[in-house]
N, C-alpha and C positions, 0 to 999 in steps of 0.2 A: 761131403765137406772137406772130405783129408784130400783127397783129388783136384780138387776148385785150388787149394794152399798152394800142393807140390806144380802146379801151372804157375801160379806167380812168384814163385822161387826160381822158377827158370828164367824169370825176365829181370832179375835182383841183379844187374850187373853193375850199378853204380852206388852212388848213397844218394844221387839224385832221383834213380827209379827206385829206389829202397823208401823212399819218404811216400813217392806217389804213389805205389804198390801198396801199402800203408794204410792209407787212406781209405783204397778202392777195397783190399779185402775188410776193411770194418765194415763197410757198406754192404758188400758181396756177404757179411756174415750175418749181417741184419735180416736182411730182406728174407731168405727160408724162412725162420723162427716168426717174422710177422705171417706170413702164409699161413704158415703150419697153423695161428692162433684162428686165424681169418676161417679156415678150414674147419677147425672145433666148433667154430660160432655158426656157420651154413650147416656142417650135418644135424645140429642141432635144433635149426633153423627148419630144416626138412623133414625131420621126427614132426615138429608140431603141426606141420603144414599136412603130414599123413596122416596125423591118429587124431586131429583135431586140437582143440585149444585146449591144454592142459595148465592149473593154476603157474603163474608167475614164478621161477626160483633164481637164485642166487645162481650166477655163470661163471666159472673160475676159468681165469686165463693167464698168461704171462708175455710178458716183452722182455725180448732179448735174446741169445747173448749180443750184450753190447762192450763195447772197446772207449776206454777212457781217452780223452784229450789233453788229459795234463796230470804230469808227473812230477816225484822231486823227491829230495831225500825229507825224512820227519827225525830228526836226532831225539826225541821222548823215549827212544830204544834203543840201544848199540852204542858204537865207537864206530864202525867202518860205514863209507859210503858208498854207495851206488855210482857207478858211471853208467852214460848213454841210459841214463832212465826212459825216456821216449822212445827207446826200443823197442820198448815192452808195449806198447802200442797193435802192433801185429804180428802173427805168426808168420816171419819171416827170415828165420836164422839170424838175424840181425838182434843181439841181446842187450839186455840190461846184465851188469854183472858188477861184484866186489869180491874182493879177495881177501879171503878169512885166515890166520894163522890159526893157530890151537886154540879152541874155547874162546876163540871171539865171535862177537853179537856184529849184525850188520844192524846199521841206523832201517827206518822203514822206510821202504819203496813206498810213496803214497801216491795213488790212483783216484784220482778226481773227475768230475765233468762227465760223465755217460750218457749222457744225452737220452734220460726217461724222459716220457709224456704221456704219464698215468693218470687215467680218469682221478678228477676230484675228488669222486664222491666214492673211491673203492679201495677193499679194505684189503692191507700190504698181509698175505699169507706166509711166504718165506723168500728167501733170499739165496742163489747159488752164485757162489762166485770158484769162475776155472782160473787158473793160474799152470800158463805152460811153461816147464823150467827143467832145469838138468844139473849137474856137478860135473867137474873136471875129472873128478875121478869116483869109485864107488867106496859106500862107508863112511862117506866122509862128511858131508853134509844135513843138516835134518829143520825144520821149521821151525823157526825159534817162538813166533808171535803172529799171528794172523786174525785180525780185527775190524768190525765197519766202519768208515769214517760219517759220523751222522753230523751233519752242519758245522762241518771243519773237524770236527772232535773227533780224534780215534777213540771209540769206547766198545763194549757189546763182551760177546764169549770169543776166548782167545779159541781159535779150530787149529791150531798147530797140532799137526800128524806127529808122531813118532817114530817115524821110518826113514832110512835113510834114502836121499836122492837116488835116482838111476843117473847114469851117465848120458843117457840119451834122452832128448826132450822129449816128454809126457806131460799131459794135462792131469793136474792134481785138481780134485773137487772138493769144494769146503760147503758143507751148508748145505740145503733141499728144497723142496718147495715148501716146507711147512717150517721152516727153519728159520727164525727171523733174529737170532745172532743176544736172543737174550734182550732185546730192545722192542722198543711201541714205535710205529714207523706212520706217518702221513705220507699219502702220495706227494706232497711237495717235498717234505723231506728227500725223495729217491728222485724227485724232478731238479733238486736244485743241485748248481754249481760245484757245491761244495759236498755230495754224495760221493762213497767213492769205501776203498780199500785198500789197507795197509798192512806190507807183509815184508816180516824181518826172517834171515836165516841164521843159521851158528855152526860152525867147525866143531861137530860135536865127538872130536877123537884125536889123539896125539900122533897118530898113525900118519906118515908123510909129510912132503912139505906142503906151502900153503897150497887152498885148493879156490878155484874161483867157482861161486855159486852164481848163478845164471837163470834170468827170468824173459822168455821172448814172449808173452803175450799174457796181459789179463783181460779178463771177459767175467762179464756180470749178467746175470737173467732174472728178473723178478717175476715171483709169482703172484696173482692176486687173487680177487673174484668182487663182482658185484656186492653191496651194501644188499644184508637182508631185507628183500620187500614185506610192507604190513601188509598187515591184514586186514578186512574189514567186517568190523561188527554193526548189523543193521540189528538196531533197539524198534522194537514195535511194542505201542502200549494199545490196548485194550481196556475197555471203560464198560463193565458188565452192570448195567443198570444205572438207577437215578437218572441226575440231569445233568453229571458234571461232563465237561468235554477233556477229551484229552491231554489239550494244552493247557489243561489247568495244573498238572502235575509237573511237576521239573524232578528230571532226573539227572544223576553222577554216575561219572563213568571216571575211575580209579585206575592206575597202574598203566604202564607201556606208552608214555606219552599221549596217552587217549585225546585226539581232535575231532570233534569238539569233548570238550570233558564236562560239560553242563548244557543244558538246553531244557526246551518244553518238550512233553509227549508229543506224538506224532502218530494217530491209526496208519497214516502211509509209511513209519519208518522213519527213521534218520541213520543214515551212515555214520559210522565214526571208524578214524584209521588209528590202529593198534600196533607198537612193535614187534616184529616178528620173535618169538620165544618169552615174550615178555606176559607177564601174570596180571590180569584184569579182575575189574568188578562192577557191578553195575549195580546201583543203591538205588533208590527212589524216593526221595525226600516225602517226610511225613505225610501219608496221603489223605490222614486224620481219619476219625474217628468210624466216621459213613464208610467206608471203601478198606476192602480187605484187600492185601496185593500178596499174590503169588507171582515167582521168577520160572523161565524154563531154563534148562539144564545149561544151555550156552550164554547164561548170565553172569558167569563168573569163571575161569580156566585159567588156559595158555594160549594164546594165538598162535597158530601155526604158521609159516612163511606164505606169504601171500595169499593165506587163509580167509575163506567167505564163513561168517558164523550169522545165526541168527539168533538175537535176545528177544524174548517175548516176557512184558509185564504186564498181569492180567487185574485189576483190581474191579472185584465184585460188591456191589453196594450192599452195605448191611443196613437196611433203615432202623433208625434208633426206636426205643422203644416211647411210649407216647409219654410222656412227662408227666410228675405227677404235678399237683395243683398248689396255688397257694393262696391263703383269705385276704383280701386288703379291707379294712374297714375305715370308713372318712367319717370322723364325728362334727358335728357342728357345735359350736359356744357363741354364742351372742350374750355381752353385757351390754344392759339399757342405763348403768348407773349416772350417767351425763345426761339423760332427758331425751337420748336416742329413742326412736320407734321401731327400727329394724327386727325382725323375725329370722326364725332359721330358715326360713323357706324364701326370705327375699336372696338369699344367693346361690349358686349354682354350682354344683360341685363335680370335680372329675377325676378319674384314674388314667393317666393319660390324656386322650380323647373320648374315654366312655364315662357319659353323664350319672352320676351313682345319687344317691340319697342318702342323706344322714344316717349313721347306725347301719348301714345296711351293709352284710355280707357281699363281697365281689371278688369271685374266683379269678385265679389268675393263674395263668404259667409263670413257672419260674423267671426270675428275671429282674430289670431294674424300670422302675417307674417314678411316673412324676404326681403329684397330688396337688390340685390346684382349684380355684374359684373364678368366679366371674360373676357379674352383674351385681346386686345390691347398691341399697343409697351410698352417697357421700359421708365423710363424716367420721369413717371409721378406721382403726387400726386393726391391720390384720395381723397375725404370727401363726406360725406352724410348728407344731411338737408330738409328740408322741416317739411314735417309733420313725417318724421321717425326720430330716435334716431340716436344716432351717427354710432351705430353698425349696421343700415338699417332695427331696427323694428319698425313697424307697427301697432296697433290694430286698426282693422278696425269693426266698428258697423254700424247694419242695417240703409239704405238709405246713410251712408255715404259717402262725396268724399276725397281722402286722395292724396295728390300729394306729392312725395318724387324726391329729386331733388340730382343727384351722379355727383360732380363737378371734371374733369381730367385735371389738371393746369400743364405744360411742368415744369422740373426743370431747375432752369439753370444750365450750365455747370459750374466747377470751375476748375480755372486755378492757379497755385502758380508759380513764377519765382523765382530762387533761383541762388545768385552770391557767389562762392568761390574763394578763393587767396591763391594760394601758394607760399609761401617764401615773401620777401622785406617788406618793412612796410607800403603798399597802403594799407585803408579800402575797406571793400565792397562798402562803399556807394561812390567811386569814379568813379563808373562803372555808368548808368543807362540803364535799362530794360523794355526790349519792345516787347508786342504779339500786333502782328495787322491783324485784322479778314478780312474775304473777300467777310462778306456782300454789299450789295448795301450802304449802311451809315456805314463804319467799324467801328466795336468795338476795340478800343483799351485799353489794359493794359497796365500801365507803372509804374515805380517808383524807386527809388536809392538803390541799392544795394540786393532789393529784391522787390517783388507786387505780392499782392494777389485778385483775382476778389470780389466782394461784392454781386452776389448775380443777377445784372444785366447782366452779362456775356452772348451773344446769343453763340448758338451753329452754325459751321462751322469753316472751317480752318484755322490757324491761323500762321505768320508767325514769328520766335523769332528772337530779334537782339539784340546790347549791343551798348553803346555810345563807344566811343573813350576812355580809362582811361591812366593813367600814363604811361610815356613811361620803356622801358624794361619790359613788361609783355605780355606772347603770349595766344592769348583764345586757350581753347581746343572748342569741338562739345558739341553741345547742347545733354541734354539725360533726357528724361523722364520715369517716372514710373506712372503708376496708370491705369485707365481703357481705356487710348488708350497710345500706341508709337508714338515719332515723324518719321518722313523720312526726315534728315537732319535736317533744322532750321524750317519746317513746322509740326502740329503736327493737328488733325480732331478730335475735342471734337460734340458728340450728347449731345441731353438734358439728363439731370441727370448724366454724366460724370464726373471725376476727374481726373488730372495728375500734378503733380509737375516737371519742366520743370527746371533743372541745369547747366548752365554752367562755367567751371573753367579758371580761369587765371594764370597763373605760371611764375613768377618773373624769369629773364634771366638776370645776371650782365654784363653790358659794359667792352671791353678788358682792362685790366690793363695799365698805363701808362709807359713808362722809366723814369729812375730814373734820375733826371736833379741836383740834391745837390750832394755835397763831404764832407770831413772830413780830416785833418791831425791830427796826434798824435806826437806830441813832447815828449820826454823821457830824460830824466838825468838817466845816467851810470856811477857812480865811480871806479876808480881801482889803488887800492894803489900800493907802490913802486915795491911789491914783484909780481905782475899782478893778484891778486884777486879783487874781486867782495866787493865792503864796501856801508855801507850805510853812510860813512862821519862823523860816530859818533865821530872819534878820533879829527877832528876837529868840534864842532858843532857851529851852528848858522854861518855858512857859506851859503852866498847867491848866489845864480845860474839864469842868467838871461839873457833869448834871451828877445829883446825890444820888437817886432813886427815880423809880416808878410806880406809881400807889394805882392798882386798879379802882374803876369806877364801881360801886357796889350795887347800882343799878341797871349798869349794862352788861358785866360781867356774868359767864354761865360757867357755875362750876367753881371756880377758883378763889382761891379765899381773898379776903379783902385784905391786902398787906402790902408793904413795898416790896418790889424788884428790887434784890441785890445780886451783883456788883454793882457799884458806881460806874456809870460810864465816863473814863477819865483819857483826856488827850494831851499831849506835851509836844511842844515844839521841839525839833522841827516835825511835822504829821509826817506821815506816811501815808500818801494818797495813793489809794488802791480804789477808788467808786468813782464815777461820773455821776453828779447829780445835776449838775445845770449845766443843760440841753446844747447852752450857746459856747458853752467852754471846750477846748481842744483838749481831750485825753482826760485822765481820773483828776478831778476837782477835790476829793473829800477824803477822809478818812473814816470808817466805819464802824460800829458795834452791834453786834445781831442779840436780839435776846427772842432764843427761842422755845416751842413748848407753853407756849400763854395760854390759857382758857380765852376763850374769846370774850370780846366787849371791849368797855374804854378804859385808858389808862389815863393818869396825869405824872407829870414829870416836873421834876424839884427846877429850881431857878438857878443857871449857871455860876459857877465859882469859878474865877480867875487867880492865877496864883501872883502875879506881880504885871507891872507896867498900865499903860494908860489906856483903857481900850471903849470903843464907843459899846454902848448895849448892843447885844445881840440879837437876831432878828432870826424867827422860826419859821416854818413850812409857810403858815399862811401869811408871812411879809415878806414873802422872796415876791418884787416885781415882775 
């Protein structure tokens, strides 16, 4: 390498050729390093080929030394600036330099953009920085600060040495293949254009005049390794006995970013990847009381890099002991207090689907059961009690005795009597309705206008009747609706049945009586001398009086023989309100009516006139 650089120095005659040479040297310096890395990998590949397959392990590699593309002064330290900063790009005896007086400190000579291409999954192991430098004189210049540039920021450990610089070019090495300068690195940090190194010098003595500190070349080598290769854990599920399948068991693997971390068991096995160097543990979720689990050695531990381990989980079937029995008793009670005729044998009893007899002891395994019944006649209400809940559920434990009672109670029939009245003004309450049963001790339902049973009615045949009501009402036939129909005035009701029976009474008015009273109408007509009907206004205030009416004692029917008052009096001007003569136009007479007179003949007195000259009056039979 040194010979190659010397060869380039001979060609460096002008500033133009210096720049070209610097670029060529940087490329020339990189190639041997890359080839060297490739050679290391190649040798390892030959070993694998020669000795067979080995577990894959982490490979160490490096890239560099690489030179920077970007240089400049950074004033975060020191006061004196470097000149010709880009001359530190290659080793060509063209230096970047700074003139320092006693105890003066230079600014940072900051070199970045080293064109690294570290693989994205690599682990950065260490960084080596090499600085080709010299001082204008001996025992005058020392390092002041040497730090890394990460993300554009100067940081990390200060690797400055404490020795004086030599007066001739030499490479000083900072860091190592395992030194990360107190920082955590990722490949992207290294590959970034703002990655690099910052270098500062100091004149550390008062001897002599101002002295130049010179840097001819800065280069960096990065050491890295492939990430540790994860191992594979082969998890096998073995089921010994019983009828369970391996897939019915759930297995969890914890630690080391296990993938998959949970899965169903498999007799063929399941491969789980686990990070190298990580602790792991394989646990089976509760297999149940019937299966005892055992684990092989490699079901927990630490996964070696690229390791291959096998974990076997064996579940051995442990038959459960036969369960102790329980006793269930189903008791049937039938109540016929409303005339029903069912007996215990009318109903079928069950414990789950098993038919049982009332009072028998049924042996069952511990567990939950449903007590029920079927069949039986209609008209019975069923309730369940004892050790069962209302729905017949019972939970039986070992050695327990449980009695469930099913009671069937006949349901009283229901009967309602209704009275309807059509016409007249008599209310329904004027009739009493009655239903009389045919029992040994008859059940009687009765009420005024209506009647309803109260839950104590007995099943049987009932005769329907009503008491005599007001006169002039004709009863109809009984009509019953509901679960049973009547036959005439009788209806038969079984338990649980209901019916409403109605009887209608219709008013029939009596025949009308013959008329026993009469009336007499007395009317006054005035005719003038020309024969015309007049109201007498020509002679006003003339009174015409018929003083009385007298019944004929021979023809009168029941009325007393006496005069009828008051007198019939008419005064002019007459109020003509009645038409008497058929040939007249409009009303021609004023009349007075005597009503409510006993039938028979009557006499009336002679008319009396208060004033004036009048012809004799004419009466009905005197009209022409």
